N, C-alpha and C positions, 0 to 999 in steps of 0.2 A: 571437402576433398579438392585439392588443386588440380589443374589440368594434367600436370606430369604424373601425379599419383593415380589419377583416373585412367590415363592412357596405359600405365604400367599394369593396373589391375585388369583392364580388358584384355591385354595381350598376354597375361601370364598363366592363363589356363582356366578350366572349367570347374575345378574343385571348390573355390571360394567365390566364384563369379558366374552367374547365370544370366547371359544376355538373351532375353526372350525374343528380341526383334528379328533375328535371322529367320528362325522357323516361322514366325508370324507372317512376314512378308512373302515367303515362299508359299505357305498355305493359302494365303489370301489370293495370290495370283492364280494358284491352281484351282481354287474354288470358283473364281470369277470366270475362268476359262470353261470349267464344267457347267456353270450355270448358263453361259452363252449358248451351250448346245442343248440345254434342257428347258424349253419353253412349254408351258402348260396351258392348253385350251385357249383362253382369251389373250394369252401373251404374258400371263403372270410369271415372273421369274423368281425362283427360290432364293431366299436371302442367303448370302455367302458369309455373313458377318463372323460367325464363331464356329463353324463346323470344323472340328478337329484341333481347334486352337487351345492353348493352355487355359486361357481365360475367355469368358464371355464378353467382358468389357475391354474394348480395344486399347484404352489408356493403360491398363495393366499388361497388355501384350507388348507394349512399347517400353516397359520398364526393364531396368537392369538390377537384378537382385545380387546381393553380395553379403558375405559373412564378415563380421568385425568383432574385435574384442571389446567387451563391455565390462563394467564394474558394478558391484553392488553399491547401494547407497552409502554404506560406510567404507567403500573402497578396499575391503578386506578380502573380497572374493572376486575372481576374474572368470568370465564365462563368455560364450559366443552368442551374439544376437544377429538377427537378420535385418538388413535394411534394403530398401529399393530406391533406386535413382531414377527420376524422370527427367530426361534431357529436354531442354527447351527447343533444341534443333535436332531432329532425328537424324539428319544428314551429317552433323558434326557434334557429337556428344560432348566434346571438349569445350563447347561454347557456354557451358553452364547448365544448371538445372536444379531440381529440388529433390532432396532425399529425406526419407522418413523411416521410422521403424515399420517393419512389414507386418506386424500384428494386425489382424483384421480391424479391431476397434480403432486403432491409430490411423491406419491408412484410409479408412472410411471418412474420417474427419478432414484428412488432407485432400482427398478427392472431391468432397463436397465443397471445401473452400475454393478449389480450383474450378468448380463448376462441371467436373466430369460426371458427377451424380448429384441427385437432389437430396438424398438422405440415405441412412444406413439400409433402409429397406430396398433401395435400388440395386444393391449388390446382390447378385444371385447366390443361391446356396452352393452352386458349383464353384464360384469365385471365392466364397468364404472358405470352402474346403481347401482350395489350392493354396490360399494364403497360409492357412494353418499348417498344411504339410510342409510347405517351403520353410516356414518358420521353425518347425520341429526338427527338420533334417540337420545333421551336423555339417554336411558339405552338399554340394550340388552335383557330385560325380553321377554319371548315368546309372550306375548299379543301384544307388540309393533311390533315384527317381523311379527306376523300373521296378524296384521292390515295393514301391508304393502305388503301382499303377492301378491295381484293383481298387484301391481306396480313392485314387484320383478320378476313377471313371464311374463312380456311383451314380452321378447325374447323367453323364453322357461320355462318349469316347473322346480320347486325346490322341492326336496324330503321333505315329511311331517315331517321327523325326526328333521329338523331345527326348527319346530314350535310345540314343545313338550308340549302343554297344554292338560291335560287329559280331557276326556268327563265329568268326575265328576266335575272338576273345571269349565268347561264351564257352566254346569247347575247352580252351586252356583254363578257364576259371572252374568249370564244372568238374574236370577230371580229378585234380588233387582233392577237392572237397568230397567227391564221391568215393575215392579210394580210402580216405580216412574214416568216413562215415560207414562205408560198407565193412571195413575191418572191425569197427566198434560193435555195429549192430549184429554182425555175424557172431562175434564172441559173446555178446550179451545173450543172444538167442540160444546159446548152447545149453542154458538153464531153463527149465520149464517155467520157473518162477520169474525169470528175467530180473533177478536181483543182482545188480552189478557188484555190490559189496560181497555178497555170499559167493558170486561166481568167481571173482578175481582173488578174493582172500581165502575162501574156505575150500576151494576145489583145485588148487594148484596141482598140476601133475595128473589130473584125472584123465583117463583115456577119452579122446574125442571121437565121436562117431560122425559119419558123413551125413550132411544134411539131406533130407529127402526133398522131393519137388515142392511139397507144401511149405516147408520151412524156407526154402529158397525164394518162393513167391512172396511170402510174408516179409522176408528181409528186403526184397526189391521194393515192395510197396512202401515199407517204412522209409527207405532211402529216398524214394521219390517224394514222399510226404515231407521229409526234412528239407529237401531241396526247394519245394514249393512253399515251405513255411507253414504247413497246415497242421493243426493240433488234432491229428487222428489218434485213435485209440492206441495204435502201435507206438506213436511218438510220445504220447502222454505216459505210457507204460515205461518207455526208455527213460524219460526225465524222472519219473517216480523212482526208478531203480537207482538213481543217484541221490535219493532222499531230498529232492528238491520240489518246490511247489509246482504241481502239474498244471495249475491254473495259469502259470506263466510259460507254458510250453511254447506257444508261438513266438513270444518275445525272446525266449532263450535260443530257439532254433534260428531265428532270424539273425541274432547277434553272432551266434557261432559261425553261421555261413558268412556273415559279414566280415569277421575277423580273417577267415580264409581268403575272402576277396581282397582284403587289404594287404595280405601277405603276397598275393598275386600282383597287386599294384606296385608294391615296393620293389619286387624283382623286375617288373616292367620298367620302372624308372631308375633302377639302381645305377646304371651307367651314367646318366646325367647327374644323379646325386653325387656320385663319387667325383666326377669331373668338377662339379661345383665346389665340393669340400676341398679338393686339391687347390683350386684357384684361390679360395678364401684363406688358405693357409700359406700362400706364396706371397712373394713381393709384388706380383701383378695385381694384387687386391688393394694396393696403395695407388694414389693418383699418378698418372703418367707425367703430369707437370708438377710433381712434388718439389723439384729443385727450385722452382720459382715461387713456392709458397713460404709464407712467414712460418716460423718455428711453431707458433701457437696454433696456426691453422693445420699444420701437419700433425701436431699432437692431437688435435680434435679428430682428425681422420683416423689415426692410429687407435684412439679410444673407441671410436664407432666400430671400426673393423674388429677390434678385440671383443667388443660387446656383441657384435653380430655373430662371431665365432662361437662364443659361449652359448648364446641363445639357440643357434642352429644345432650345436651339439646336444643341447638338452632336448630339442625336438626329436632328433634322430634317436636318442636314447630312449624316449618315450615309446616310439614305434617298436624298436628292437626289443625292449623289455617285455612288451605284450606279446609280440610274436614268439619270442623265445620261451616265455612262460607257457604258452599254448603248446608248442612242439615238445618241450621237455615233459609237461604233464601228460600229454597223449602218449609219449614214448614209454613213460612209467606205467600207464595204464595197460598198454598192449604188451610191452616186452616184460615188464617186471610184475604185472598183475597187481599194481598198487593204484587204486582208484581215487585216493584222497585228494591229490593235487588237481586231478582233472575235474573232480567234483567242485573244488574251489574255483577253477577256471569257468566252469559253466555257470555257477552262481553269480560270478562277476562279469560274465560276458556282455550283458546289456550295457553296463557302464563302460567297460573297456572298448567295446565296439565303437561307441561314440568318441571316446578318447583317441584311439588309434586312427579312426576315420578322419578326425580333425587334424591330428598331428601329421599324418602322411599327406593330407591335402595341403597343409601349410608347406611342407617340404617340397612337394611338387610345384606348388605355386611359386615359391622362392626360386627354385632351380630353373624353372621356365623363364622367369623374369630375368635372371642372370644370363641365360642363353640368348634371349632376345637383345639384351643390352650389349653383350660382348661379341655377338655374332659368332659364337663358338671359338674356334682356334684362329680365326682371321684377325681378331683384334683382342689381345689379351688385356692390355692396360687401358684404363679409362681416365679421361680428364676429370679434374675435381668437380667441375660444375655439373657433371652427369653422375658422378659417383656418389656425391653427397646425398641426393634424394633417394638413390638406390639403397644406401645403408639405413636411411630413415625407414624405407619400406621393409627391409629385412627385420629390423628391430621391432617395428610395429606388428607384423604378422606373426613373428616368432616369440614376441615378448609377453607370453602368457603361461599360465600353469595348466592349461588344458582342463580347467575345472568343468565338471559335468554335474549340473543340478540334479539332485536326487528327486 
């Protein structure tokens, strides 16, 4: 990765790039200040090395993790892998560094070669777990990290600064999720058997009685369990009512909630997406100094711009297809009492959650990089020397089929 591409990656957002260094330095300074005030007996000072930090090993806390497009050995399948970049100069990461696949087995060999650890056994169980989680997540957006917090904190606590979702965002995310889930659970609970197919297909038009206090409490408990992603009996019963594998209850509920979250993220970023789409479809997306370029150079830019348009359109289509399928299938379930499409949605939710998460992350990543490059409305056209690597960046991050390994 060259300097320009690395700079653009760091500036373009949190979805595909997770720079661990900021929280690390802040926590390290805070721990040191706390330890200065906490002297024990003979003057022994508590070690501040890893309290609250993402990793026990300081080298890993100074890494920059990012998602990239990878190919199978036969180059017939495209998928997303996780890499980590260790800059040689932490003050100026553009001075170069070493990057490697972030799978624990691979990174251990690299760290041992660098002398950061002696052997594989020197990597703590906590750090092994962190690397596995970061490698498995489709993006690094805070919701995904927060959703894994319990798993991340099996060995010890991790500072909340790594999960920087504001309270206001939580309220905005939770409300539409809870409204839909509440509607569904309430309808499902109208039947003592809680069989969605029988309830929606076999009892259309049946007179509905008002829920008593016990029923309301049960509904509320199931809703809260769904939000927390817990496979309680009520949640398992709900999944079973759709004739799905109840052993996958937690996985399905997490994915369902995640798709709601990405619908929220799409609406949150919609304005910048549309501004970027408008720019990409205008004459401003060609070089400002186009008149001074040779015809072959201008043709190259036009080709890249058109290629970028096509790939961005495909990424956007991926997002909208999954979100629309969700909303249409849910509407059919609730309004038309036809559960089949929503059953299909739930069965495919774990795969589609990864797909839409990656696709919307790529869109946000691309649009943010565009905003930083153009400075918004202040500078619409860009010179060829700056525009060329930007199109390379767009094509690289959007040029995939969002393949999700089964």
